[in-house]
C-alpha positions as CSV (number, residue, x, y, z in Angstrom):
1,M,-17.4,-8.7,-15.2
2,P,-14.9,-6.8,-17.4
3,S,-11.5,-6.1,-15.8
4,R,-10.3,-2.7,-14.9
5,K,-8.1,-2.8,-18.1
6,V,-11.1,-3.3,-20.3
7,W,-13.1,-0.6,-18.5
8,G,-10.2,1.8,-18.9
9,F,-10.1,1.1,-22.7
10,L,-13.8,1.6,-23.1
11,L,-13.8,4.7,-21.1
12,A,-10.9,6.1,-23.1
13,I,-12.9,5.7,-26.3
14,G,-15.8,7.5,-24.7
15,V,-13.6,10.4,-23.7
16,V,-12.0,10.7,-27.1
17,L,-15.5,10.8,-28.8
18,T,-16.7,13.5,-26.3
19,L,-13.7,15.7,-26.9
20,A,-13.9,15.2,-30.7
21,I,-17.4,16.8,-30.8
22,S,-16.5,19.6,-28.4
23,P,-15.9,23.1,-30.0
24,S,-12.3,24.2,-30.0
25,G,-11.3,26.3,-27.0
26,H,-14.4,25.6,-25.1
27,T,-15.8,22.7,-23.1
28,P,-19.6,22.8,-22.9
29,I,-21.4,21.4,-19.9
30,S,-22.4,17.9,-21.1
31,S,-21.7,15.9,-17.9
32,R,-24.7,14.3,-16.1
33,W,-22.5,14.5,-12.9
34,N,-21.5,17.5,-10.9
35,Y,-18.9,18.0,-8.2
36,N,-21.2,18.9,-5.2
37,E,-23.6,15.9,-5.5
38,H,-21.6,13.2,-7.3
39,L,-17.8,13.8,-7.5
40,F,-17.1,15.0,-4.0
41,P,-18.2,11.8,-2.3
42,I,-15.9,9.8,-4.6
43,F,-12.9,12.2,-4.0
44,H,-13.6,12.2,-0.3
45,D,-13.8,8.4,0.1
46,Q,-11.3,7.2,-2.5
47,C,-8.8,10.1,-2.8
48,G,-9.1,12.4,0.2
49,S,-6.7,10.6,2.5
50,C,-3.8,11.8,0.2
51,H,-5.4,14.6,-1.8
52,N,-6.3,17.0,1.1
53,D,-4.9,20.3,2.3
54,G,-1.5,19.4,3.7
55,G,-1.6,15.8,2.5
56,I,1.1,13.8,0.8
57,A,-0.4,14.5,-2.7
58,P,0.5,17.8,-4.4
59,M,-3.1,19.0,-4.6
60,S,-6.4,18.7,-2.7
61,L,-9.5,17.4,-4.4
62,L,-11.8,18.2,-1.5
63,T,-13.1,21.5,-2.7
64,Y,-14.2,22.4,-6.2
65,Q,-11.8,25.3,-6.4
66,D,-8.9,23.0,-5.7
67,A,-10.1,20.1,-8.0
68,F,-11.2,21.7,-11.2
69,P,-7.8,23.1,-12.3
70,W,-6.6,19.5,-12.3
71,T,-9.3,17.9,-14.5
72,Q,-6.9,17.0,-17.3
73,S,-4.5,15.3,-14.8
74,I,-7.3,13.5,-13.1
75,R,-8.5,12.1,-16.4
76,E,-5.1,10.9,-17.4
77,E,-4.4,9.2,-14.0
78,I,-7.8,7.5,-14.1
79,L,-7.4,6.3,-17.7
80,G,-3.9,5.1,-16.9
81,L,-5.3,3.2,-13.9
82,R,-2.6,4.8,-11.7
83,M,-4.9,6.3,-9.1
84,P,-5.8,5.4,-6.5
85,P,-2.5,3.4,-6.2
86,W,-4.0,-0.1,-6.1
87,Q,-2.2,-2.4,-8.5
88,A,-4.1,-5.6,-8.1
89,E,-6.3,-6.7,-11.1
90,D,-9.9,-7.2,-10.3
91,G,-11.1,-10.8,-10.4
92,F,-7.7,-12.4,-9.9
93,G,-7.9,-13.0,-6.2
94,R,-10.1,-11.0,-3.8
95,F,-8.7,-8.7,-1.1
96,Q,-10.2,-7.1,2.0
97,N,-8.1,-4.0,1.7
98,G,-8.9,-3.3,-2.0
99,H,-8.7,0.3,-2.9
100,A,-9.8,0.5,-6.6
101,L,-12.4,2.7,-8.2
102,S,-15.5,0.9,-9.5
103,A,-16.4,1.1,-13.2
104,V,-19.3,3.4,-12.3
105,Q,-17.0,5.7,-10.3
106,M,-14.5,5.8,-13.1
107,D,-17.2,6.6,-15.6
108,M,-18.5,9.5,-13.4
109,I,-15.1,11.0,-13.0
110,L,-14.2,10.8,-16.7
111,E,-17.5,12.2,-17.8
112,W,-17.3,15.1,-15.4
113,S,-13.7,15.9,-16.2
114,S,-14.3,15.9,-20.0
115,G,-17.9,17.3,-19.9
116,G,-17.3,20.8,-18.5
117,Y,-16.7,19.8,-14.9
118,P,-19.9,21.4,-13.5
119,L,-20.0,22.6,-9.9
120,G,-23.6,21.6,-9.2
121,P,-26.2,23.3,-6.9
122,R,-24.6,26.1,-5.0
123,D,-26.7,25.4,-2.0
124,Q,-25.2,21.9,-1.8
125,I,-21.5,22.8,-1.6
126,P,-20.1,20.2,0.8
127,P,-18.2,21.4,3.9
128,V,-14.4,21.0,3.8
129,P,-13.7,17.8,5.8
130,E,-11.7,18.2,9.0
131,I,-8.6,16.1,9.3
132,T,-8.5,14.6,12.7
133,D,-5.9,12.5,14.7
134,E,-8.5,10.0,15.9
135,W,-7.4,6.3,15.8
136,L,-9.5,4.5,13.2
137,L,-9.9,1.4,15.4
138,G,-10.4,3.2,18.7
139,E,-7.9,3.7,21.5
140,P,-4.9,1.4,21.0
141,S,-3.7,-1.1,23.7
142,V,-0.3,0.7,23.5
143,T,0.6,4.0,21.8
144,L,4.2,4.5,20.9
145,R,5.6,7.9,19.7
146,M,8.9,8.8,18.2
147,P,10.8,10.2,21.3
148,E,12.1,13.2,19.3
149,A,11.1,14.9,16.1
150,F,13.0,14.0,13.0
151,T,13.9,16.9,10.6
152,I,13.7,16.5,6.9
153,D,15.9,19.5,5.8
154,A,15.1,21.7,2.9
155,N,17.6,20.1,0.6
156,T,16.4,16.5,1.1
157,D,13.6,15.4,-1.2
158,T,13.4,11.7,-0.3
159,T,14.9,9.6,2.5
160,V,14.2,6.5,4.7
161,R,14.7,6.4,8.4
162,Y,14.2,3.7,11.0
163,F,13.0,4.5,14.6
164,A,13.4,2.0,17.5
165,L,10.5,2.2,20.0
166,P,10.7,-0.1,23.0
167,A,7.3,-1.7,23.4
168,E,7.8,-2.0,27.2
169,T,5.7,-5.1,27.5
170,T,6.4,-7.4,30.5
171,E,4.8,-10.5,28.9
172,D,4.3,-11.9,25.4
173,R,1.4,-10.4,23.6
174,V,-0.3,-11.0,20.3
175,I,-0.8,-8.0,17.9
176,K,-4.1,-8.2,16.1
177,A,-3.9,-4.8,14.4
178,V,-1.5,-1.8,13.9
179,D,-2.4,1.8,13.0
180,F,0.0,4.7,12.2
181,H,-0.4,8.4,12.6
182,P,2.0,10.5,10.5
183,G,3.3,13.6,12.2
184,A,4.2,15.4,8.9
185,R,1.4,14.3,6.5
186,S,2.9,16.3,3.6
187,V,6.0,14.2,3.4
188,V,5.3,10.8,5.1
189,R,4.8,8.5,2.1
190,S,4.7,5.1,3.8
191,A,5.6,3.3,7.0
192,S,6.5,-0.3,7.8
193,V,6.4,-1.8,11.3
194,F,8.7,-4.5,12.6
195,I,9.2,-6.6,15.7
196,D,12.8,-6.9,16.8
197,A,13.7,-9.3,19.6
198,S,17.3,-9.6,18.6
199,G,18.5,-6.1,19.6
200,A,19.9,-5.5,16.1
201,A,17.8,-2.3,15.5
202,Q,18.7,-0.8,18.8
203,L,22.5,-1.3,18.1
204,L,22.1,0.4,14.8
205,D,20.1,3.3,16.4
206,D,22.8,3.7,19.1
207,A,25.6,3.8,16.5
208,D,23.9,6.4,14.3
209,P,24.5,10.0,15.6
210,G,21.2,11.2,14.2
211,Q,17.6,10.5,15.1
212,G,16.9,6.9,14.3
213,F,19.1,5.1,11.7
214,G,19.3,4.7,7.9
215,E,19.3,1.7,5.6
216,D,21.7,-0.9,6.9
217,P,24.3,-1.9,4.3
218,T,25.1,-5.1,6.2
219,H,21.5,-6.2,6.0
220,A,21.5,-7.0,9.8
221,F,18.1,-5.3,9.9
222,P,15.4,-5.8,8.8
223,N,15.9,-9.5,9.5
224,A,12.2,-10.5,9.0
225,P,9.2,-9.1,7.1
226,P,7.2,-6.3,8.7
227,V,4.0,-7.1,10.8
228,A,2.3,-4.1,9.2
229,V,2.7,-1.7,6.3
230,W,0.9,1.6,6.0
231,I,0.2,4.0,3.2
232,P,-2.3,6.8,3.2
233,G,-5.9,5.7,2.5
234,Q,-5.7,2.1,3.6
235,T,-7.7,1.1,6.6
236,P,-5.9,-1.1,9.2
237,I,-6.7,-4.8,9.0
238,V,-7.8,-6.5,12.2
239,T,-7.1,-10.3,12.7
240,E,-9.3,-11.1,15.6
241,D,-8.5,-14.9,16.0
242,M,-4.9,-14.7,14.8
243,G,-2.0,-12.4,15.1
244,F,1.8,-11.7,15.3
245,T,3.6,-12.6,18.5
246,L,5.2,-9.7,20.3
247,P,7.8,-11.1,22.8
248,S,8.2,-9.4,26.1
249,A,10.7,-6.6,26.1
250,A,10.9,-6.6,22.3
251,T,11.4,-3.5,20.3
252,I,9.0,-2.1,17.8
253,V,10.8,-0.6,14.8
254,V,9.1,1.8,12.4
255,R,10.6,2.4,8.9
256,V,9.3,5.7,7.6
257,Q,9.7,6.7,3.9
258,Y,9.8,10.5,3.5
259,K,9.1,11.9,0.0
260,K,8.5,15.5,-1.1
261,T,6.4,16.5,-4.1
262,W,7.1,19.5,-6.3
263,I,4.9,21.5,-4.0
264,T,6.9,20.8,-0.9
265,Q,10.4,20.7,-2.4
266,G,12.8,23.2,-0.8
267,Q,10.9,23.2,2.5
268,E,11.9,21.9,5.9
269,F,9.6,19.5,7.8
270,S,9.6,18.1,11.3
271,D,8.0,14.7,11.9
272,Q,7.1,13.0,15.2
273,S,4.8,10.2,14.1
274,S,2.9,7.8,16.4
275,L,2.0,4.1,16.3
276,G,-1.0,2.3,17.8
277,L,-0.7,-1.4,18.7
278,Y,-3.9,-3.4,19.3
279,F,-3.5,-6.6,21.4
280,S,-5.7,-9.6,21.4
281,D,-7.2,-10.7,24.7
282,R,-8.2,-14.2,23.5
283,D,-6.5,-17.3,24.7
284,D,-7.0,-19.3,21.5
285,V,-5.2,-16.9,19.1
286,V,-3.4,-18.6,16.2
287,E,0.1,-17.3,15.5
288,I,0.7,-15.7,12.1
289,N,4.0,-16.6,10.4
290,S,5.7,-15.3,7.3
291,L,7.8,-17.1,4.7
292,L,10.0,-15.5,2.1
293,V,10.1,-16.6,-1.6
294,N,12.8,-15.1,-3.8
295,S,13.2,-15.1,-7.6
296,P,16.5,-16.3,-9.1
297,P,19.1,-13.5,-9.0
298,T,20.0,-14.0,-12.6
299,I,17.7,-12.6,-15.3
300,S,17.4,-14.2,-18.7
301,G,14.9,-13.1,-21.4
302,R,11.6,-11.2,-20.9
303,E,10.1,-13.4,-18.2
304,I,11.0,-14.4,-14.7
305,T,9.4,-17.6,-13.3
306,F,9.9,-19.4,-10.0
307,T,8.0,-21.7,-7.7
308,H,7.7,-22.6,-4.0
309,D,6.6,-26.0,-2.7
310,I,4.2,-26.3,0.2
311,D,5.3,-29.2,2.4
312,A,2.6,-28.9,5.1
313,D,-1.0,-27.9,5.3
314,I,-1.2,-24.1,5.7
315,T,-3.8,-21.3,5.3
316,L,-2.6,-18.2,3.4
317,L,-3.7,-14.8,4.7
318,G,-1.9,-12.3,2.4
319,L,1.0,-11.5,0.1
320,L,3.6,-8.7,0.3
321,P,5.6,-8.4,-2.9
322,E,8.7,-6.4,-3.7
323,V,9.5,-6.0,-7.4
324,D,12.8,-4.3,-8.1
325,I,12.8,-4.7,-11.9
326,D,10.6,-2.9,-14.5
327,S,7.7,-5.3,-15.2
328,S,4.5,-4.9,-17.0
329,E,2.8,-7.5,-14.7
330,M,3.4,-10.1,-12.1
331,Q,1.1,-13.1,-11.3
332,V,0.9,-15.5,-8.4
333,E,-1.1,-18.7,-8.6
334,A,-1.4,-21.7,-6.4
335,V,-1.6,-25.2,-7.8
336,T,-3.2,-27.8,-5.6
337,P,-2.2,-31.5,-5.5
338,D,-5.0,-32.4,-7.9
339,G,-3.9,-29.8,-10.4
340,T,-6.5,-27.1,-9.6
341,R,-5.1,-23.6,-10.2
342,V,-6.1,-20.9,-7.7
343,P,-5.6,-17.3,-8.8
344,M,-4.1,-15.3,-6.0
345,L,-2.6,-12.0,-7.2
346,W,-2.1,-10.2,-10.5
347,L,-0.2,-6.9,-10.4
348,R,-0.3,-4.4,-13.2
349,E,2.8,-2.3,-13.5
350,P,4.2,-3.2,-10.1
351,D,5.5,-0.1,-8.3
352,S,7.8,-0.6,-5.4
353,G,7.1,3.0,-4.4
354,W,3.7,1.9,-3.0
355,V,4.4,-1.0,-0.8
356,T,1.2,-2.9,-0.1
357,R,0.3,-6.1,1.8
358,F,-2.6,-7.7,-0.1
359,W,-4.8,-9.3,2.5
360,F,-7.1,-12.0,1.1
361,A,-10.8,-11.4,1.6
362,S,-11.1,-15.1,2.5
363,P,-8.1,-17.1,3.7
364,V,-6.8,-19.7,1.2
365,A,-6.2,-23.2,2.5
366,L,-3.4,-25.1,0.7
367,A,-2.8,-28.8,1.4
368,A,0.7,-30.2,1.6
369,G,2.0,-30.9,-1.9
370,S,0.6,-27.7,-3.3
371,Q,2.9,-25.3,-5.2
372,L,3.0,-21.5,-5.5
373,E,3.9,-20.3,-9.0
374,F,5.3,-16.8,-9.7
375,K,5.6,-15.2,-13.1
376,A,6.7,-11.7,-14.1
377,L,6.7,-10.2,-17.6
378,L,9.5,-7.7,-18.0
379,K,9.5,-4.5,-20.0
380,P,12.0,-4.2,-22.9
381,A,15.5,-3.6,-21.6
382,A,14.4,-4.0,-18.0
383,E,17.2,-3.6,-15.5
384,H,17.4,-4.8,-12.0
385,V,18.5,-2.0,-9.7
386,P,18.8,-3.5,-6.2
387,S,17.2,-1.6,-3.4
388,A,17.0,-2.2,0.3
389,S,14.4,-4.9,1.1
390,I,11.9,-4.3,3.9
391,L,11.3,-8.1,3.9
392,G,14.7,-9.0,5.4
393,S,15.6,-10.6,2.1
394,D,18.7,-10.4,-0.1
395,P,18.2,-7.4,-2.5
396,A,20.2,-9.4,-5.1
397,H,17.0,-11.1,-6.1
398,P,14.9,-8.8,-8.3
399,I,11.5,-10.1,-7.0
400,R,10.9,-11.0,-3.3
401,V,7.5,-12.0,-1.8
402,S,6.5,-12.4,1.8
403,I,3.7,-14.8,2.4
404,D,1.7,-14.5,5.6
405,Y,0.1,-17.8,6.8
406,V,-1.0,-19.9,9.7
407,A,-0.3,-23.6,10.2
408,G,-3.0,-26.1,9.3
409,N,-6.4,-25.5,7.5
410,Q,-8.0,-22.7,9.4
411,T,-10.9,-22.1,6.9
412,G,-13.1,-24.9,8.2
413,N,-13.3,-26.5,4.7
């Protein structure tokens, strides 16, 4: 199957040809697809979690009146493969939380946006979806809420804040899923969830006079990768027979990234987000661990390559990369002891603004003696601008990757 890059190139040619034969100043109706019957379902399912009234995106796509003024921007974002914000290349690893448009959907959007963007049958106008606060996985085992609202003042466009929320558990539990409900949907860009049994986060919270605390310049926290990351549009992943251990009396810490768009700049917002934890009731749950792999801190040339040796049998569940340097692509491959290469992840234009944990559709068993290979192709004159790491890693390294795994071969192969 052709990759998304190839589809984007072919669709771009089609759009250019369509525009070339269109009369100047007027776009005739030439699209086979209309909004009511064909485009609305795509926008609702693939874009609506951000592009809704009051959402984090600067415009809604869930009514025709809201969508059609943005047809040119929609076309450019689709052709540039920037929306939805899913950076993994098709066919190079498979992921259960994939959020890419199919080739058919891309074709329908591009033909509609360049072919007169017809409304469709007026008696089939879809109702405006209602945004609800229902938990996607049902009622959580424990619901935690920020004790007080955090204010993003009118002069602040982007900021990061950590909030310590005591889990109030009296015994060790295993987290099989996490969901997040933003209080201020217009400005909550992402959230990362940590388990802190060391007390470091609470000390930072107590020392900060404001609600929560900011990035820690001493790097005392985070001291380990997050157990969950959330961005609008991604469904929570449930790990029924494995999970992250939550020690009794530990603190849950939520890192919230606030970011305004040009629509919301100059406005004040109040956020009081909530978090849902889902515990496993099974006795045979396998513990999920995370290991960190860092690139060399020194950059030389247009390519960064580094490796990590696997010294015991493990089963890989997912990858959470941080790329702090302008790169056109980054690849991760595994090499087994017999030399077999296993494609794992290929990121196009890695963007640290959309932190994503890539959960494998099927866990990958790696025997002792295997090796993980990492390679990034840098853009010309790329500079490393260190930013705070959510992985508990040293930001002096331009590329950091958290690898979620369980011990032994858990695939049954």
